[in-house]
N, C-alpha and C positions, 0 to 999 in steps of 0.2 A: 498401552502407551500410544499417544497419538503421533503420527508422522506429518500432520499438517504443518507446513512451515510457519504459519502464523501462530500456532500453539508452541512449537518448538522454539521459536524466537521470542516467545513471551509477549507477542503483541496481544493475542487472545489470552485473557486471564490477568494481564498486567495493565494494558493500556485500554482495552475494550473488554466488555463482558462477553462470555460465550454466546454464540448466536446460531441460528439455522439459516443457511444460505437461501436467499429468495431471488437472487438475480445473478447474471453472469457479468463479469467485468473484464475488459481488455484495456490495457494501458500500452500505448504505442509511441515510441520515440523514433522519429525518422522511418516510420513504417515497420519497425521491429518491435514485435510483441514482447513485453517483459513478463517474467515469471517471479514469484516470490523468491527473494534472496538474490535477485540480480545485482551485480555490481557494475556501476557505469562511472565513466570519467566525467568531471564537470563540463567538459566541452560537449559531451554527448547529450547532456540534459539542460543545455542553456536556454532552450525554449520549452514552453508548456507542452505536455504530451497531448496526443489525441486520445480521448476516452470514449469507449464504447460500452454502453450498459444495456442489457436485454434482460427482461424479467417476464414473469407470468402475466402481470398486469401493468401495462405501461402507463396507466393513470397515476400510479404511485410516483412520488418524488423521492429522490435519493440524495444524500449528502456524502460527498467523497472527501476524505481526509487523508492526507499523505503524512505518514509518520516515519521516523527513523529511530527505532527503539534503542539503538546503541550509538548514537552520534554524540560526540565525535569518535568514541571508541567503547567497546564493551566495558572497559574498566572505569570509564569516566563518561557516563551518558548524560552530560549536562545539557545538550542541545536536542534531546529526544522529542521535545514538543515544539520545535522550530517550525514556523510557517514557511514552507518552501515555495509555494504558489497558491493562488486562489482563483 
């Protein structure tokens, strides 16, 4: 059984297909790095985050998509594909 938070939270397998990681990603709000499963108040995320991506070949282009698989709640995930920012 996988302990990867993206698998446990059904992001991988439900929202995106399984994949092999090819780059590292850091998401920072007010210089605080987030981890999978972080819960933040709206006031903490009023502005776009700083994103840092590092990979084996930086000539590659990446697309970053932010999803909330259980928004507004796990029993009523009607906003799971909401565009938070771009």
